[in-house]
N, C-alpha and C positions, 0 to 999 in steps of 0.2 A: 478598368478604368486608366490604367498604366498604358495600354495599348492606345487609348483615345487620347490620352494626355500628351503623350510625346509628341506625335504630329501637330497637335495645336500648339505646343511650346516652341516647337521649330518653326511655325509659320509666325508665331510672334516675334520671334528671335530675328528674323529677316528683315532690316532695319537700314535705311541709307546712311544712317547714323552709328550703324555697328549694333551690337547687342546691348538691349535696353532692360536692364534687370528689373526696374519698377514693371515694365509691361508683362515680364514673364511671371514676375510674382502674383500680378494681379490677375491675370489669366489663370494661375494655378489655384488661387483663393476662389475665384467664380466658378471654374469647372467643378472643383471639388464640392463646393458649397450646393450647387445646381444636382450634381448627381446624387449627393447626400439625401436631399429635398423629395427627388423623383423614386428614391429607392426606399423611403420610409414604408410604403405599403409592403413591399416585401419583409423588410426587417419586423414588421409585426407578425409575422409569421413564426418568428423564432419564439422560444419560450420565454414568456415572462418579459416583453420589451419594455423600455421605460415609458411612463406615461406621456410624456411630450412626444415620443416616436406616434404612439396612438393618435393622438390630438392632430399632428401634421398629416398623417395618413388618411385622416377624416375628409382631407381637401386635396385628394390625390387629383382629381380632374383639373384642377386649375394652381395647383401649387407651384409649377415651376414659373407660373407669371409672377410670383411674388419677388423675385430678382430683378424685375425688371426696374425699380429704382435704382439699385445696384449698378445694373447695366448702364443706366443713363449716367450716373455719377462718375462709373469708369471711363465713359466714351468722351466725357469732356475733361477729365482729370488727367489722362494718359493718351496723348495724341499719336497712337501707334495704330499703323494701317491694317497690321495682322490683327492686333487685339480687337479692333473695331469690327473685323470681318467675323472675328469669334463670336464677339456679343452680339452682333446683327442677327448671324446666322442662328444662335441658339435662342434668340426671341422669337425668331420666325417660327422655327421647329416648336416652340412650347406654345404659341398661339395656335398654330396647325393642330396640334394634339387637342387643345382647348374646345376648338371648334368641331373637330371631329367627334369627340365626345358628347357634345350639345347635339350633334346631328344624329349619330346612332341610338341617343336613349330615346328619340321619338319612335323608334322603332318596336319597342316594349309595348307589351299589351296588358291592360289591367286583370286582374284576377280578385274577386272579392275573398277575402279572409274569413275563416270561420273554424269551429271545432278547435282542435288542439292548437293549430297554429295562431288562432286568435288568443286562444286562453294563456299559452305561452308568452305572447306577445302582453297581453295585458297585465299577467301575473308580474313580469319583469318591470313594466312601467308603472306599477303600482296603482292601476287605474286611470293614468294621465298619460294617454298614447299620444296625444299631441306634442307634450311637452317632452315627453321621451324623444320622440322622432326630432324635434328641433335640438336638443341637447346633443344628439350623437349623429347629426345630420343624415338621418335615415331618408334619403331622396326618393325612395321608391314607394313610400306610403303616401296614398291618396286617400282625403276625407271627404265622405258625403255627409248628408244628413244622419243617415240611420246606416251607414256602411262605412268600412275601411278596406280598402283594396290595396293590393300591392303592383307596382308598375312593373310586370314580369320580364325578364330576361329572354331573348330568344337567340339563335345562332348567329344571328346578324348583328347584336347589340353584345356589349360587355356583359359578364355573367355579373349576377349580383355578387357583393363581397360577402359571400355565405359564411365563408370561415370566421371573419371578423364578427359578423351577427351572432354566429353559434358560439363562438369561445369569449369574444369581448363583451357581448350583452346577454347571452344567455338566451336568446330566442331561437326558434326553430328556423332549421334552412328553408328559404324561401319556396314555396310550392312550384314555383316555375324549376327552379333549380333542381328539384327531387323529380320532377316531371323528366328533365333532361337526363338527370343519373340512369334511371329506371330504363328510359328508350336506348341509352347509349350501352348499357349492358346487356339488353335484350339482343341488339343488333350484333356486339362482338361475340354473345354467346352462341348465335346462331351461326357465324361464320366458322368459329371452333368446332361446332357439330359437323356442319358440312364436310370439313376438312378432316374429321375423323382425329381430331386433337383432345386428347383426354384433358379435362378441365372441370372446375368446380367453384361455385360460389365460396368467396372465402371473408374471414372477418365479420367488420359489421354487416357485409351485405347478406351473409347467411344467417346472421343473428337476426336480422330484420325479417328474414324469410320464414326462420322457425319461430320467432318469439312474438312478431307482431302480425300473426295470421298470413305471411306472404307479401307483407307491404314493405317498403323501404324505412329505415330508421328515420325518425322525424328530424334528428339534427345529425344526419349523414352529411359527410363533405367530401366523401368520393365512393367510387364503387371499387369492389376488390374482387378479382377472378384469377385463381390459380390455375397453372396448367403444367402438363409433364409434357417433354417432347420423347418419343421413342426413339430409338437408334437410327430407324431411316429416315426421321424427320429432323430437318435440320432448322437451328435459328433463323438464319438468312433466308430460308426459304418461308418460314412462317411471316417474316417482317414484310418480304415482299408482296406476299398474297394479301395481307391483311391491310398493307399499305393501299393496295390497286382498289380493295373493297372500300376502304375509307375515302379513297380519292374521288370514288364515284358519287360517296354520299357528301362529300364537300367539308370533310373533318380532318383534323391536325393530328398527327400521331408523333410521337418521339420515342426514340430507344436507348437505354443504356445497357449494353452488353454484358458490361463488368458486373452490374448489380442484377443482371436477369430481370430487367424491368422495361415493359412497355406502357407507354400512357395514351390515352385516346382522349381526345379534348372535343367538347360541344363548340368548335367554332373552326373558320376555315382557315387554311394554311395562308400565311402571307410571306412575300418575298422578301430577301434581305435587303435593308435592316428594318423593315416593318415587322418583320417576324419578333424580333424583341419587345415589340410594344406590349404586348401580353405580360410582361415581367412587371409593367408599372401598376397593374391591376390588384384589386385586393381580392379577387374572387376568381374562381374558375369551376368549371362542371368536368370531372376527370374520371376515366376508367383506369385502374391500374392493373396491368396483366403482369403477374409475378411469377417467374419460373421456379418449379420446386422439381428436385430429381430424386429418384430412387438409390438409396444408398444402403449401406451397413454401419451400424454405431452399437458399440458394445454386445456385439453377436444378434443384433435385433435389425430386421429389415425395417427401414424407415423411409420417409418422404421429408426432402431438407430442402430449406431455402436460404440465400445467402444471408439477408437482412433481418432482424429480429421482428417477432409479432407477438404482442401479447406476454404470455406466460410460456411460449415454446422454449422447450430446454436445448442447451447447446448440445451438438453431436460431436463425434470424434473428429470430423474434418473440420471443424470450426463453423458450421451452420447452425441452422436452427429448424428441428423438425420434432415430428411426432411417428407413432408406429404406422407401418405401411397398411396394415389391415383395418385401421380406423379410417382410412382414405379409400383404398382401392379395393375392389373395382369401384367406381362412382354409383351413386343411385340418383334419385330425383326429387326436388322438393318445388312446391309451388312458389311463384315469385311473380307478383304484378299480373296474376291471371295466367302464368305460362309456365308448363313445366321445363325446368331447367336443371342443369347438372349439378349435385351435391355432393360431399363427403359419404362414404358408405355408411359411417355413422355419425350423422351429424351432431348429436346430442354428446357423445364423446368428443368429438372434434371440438366443439366450442367450449366444453369444460377444460380442454388443454390448453386453449388459449385464453380463456376468461374465467376460469373456476366456475362460481355459481353464478352462470348467466343470465337465470332468471330475474335476478335482482339489478334493476337498472342502476346504472352508474354513469354519472357526467363527467368522465374524466378528461374532459377537454376545458370545462367550467371552473373558475375559482368558487371556493365556498360559499361566498356571499350571493351569487347568481344562484348556485343549487339550492340555496334555502327559499327563494324566491318563484323557484317552479312551482307553478299552480298544482293544486290537487289534481286535477284531471290527468296530469302526467304521471303522479306517483300512484295513482290507483290503476294504471294500466300495467306499472311493474315493467 
């Protein structure tokens, strides 16, 4: 925000009459308010955001246009050329954002809801799905006489606000997003296998494969794959090779070497500054590739990662790990009809992370939403 605000304030301060403090103050307040409004979708990803933040985030597609009356008042109240340029530019950008969101929404595809997805929705809506959709502005729902369909996302459109729907409303991840998650997982796993990189399904992805009979969890928000690099394999080589494969598929990849994290998104990369557009959305379809390393901790050979995961124990080096013989050498598990790499002892692995993983826990939902989860979910355990 500071990097953007400084040049804007410099533009506003340029005036034939010298520095205009009123124009600078109005510009600062306007820009800060606008940035806050368009950041509300990202803020909702934090733990327990204030209720008004969630309310604002529901209007993410057009919330920037809400400051138009303020811009008009400021335009006539302070006759500063620099300030007017900032106001006009901001409103043009927000209008373009709104029109583009409307355009890409039409690229979505209808998918009838049934089974567990419909049951979870009906349970949280307490039988009145139309009222539930209006209250929470679930624009993806389409109603016909006897069917309820989901206006599903594609790579060309924005992802559904899946995280918000799962954590905020307690319904399942949209079926379109789960399909994209599965396809991304298999694509990345295939590349790792071809390159001989030791890897395995991790976290909730492995949990779905083991407990859900090879399926993806109905409330999954991302896909987790762990990997280990041998001495002759370098981080830079993996990033470059995977990047080329994903570029050929028209997919976006980001890396954070300090955390040993590679993220693959079901969306096309865009040039700067349009690449920041995705930060305004309430949802994404993503594969997280997390680097583990073989180490020694308390006299035991372990595999460890830099960031915490479930109930993984701290290691001597400050990471989080579990015994090496639980993981390596990897075995296989059926996932979405394919044989994919899994920890050597998947049962022990899941117990290290989740404890009694056979029991379903909706850890991302508040207690009231969990109570309304329909019996069909509880019965599957």
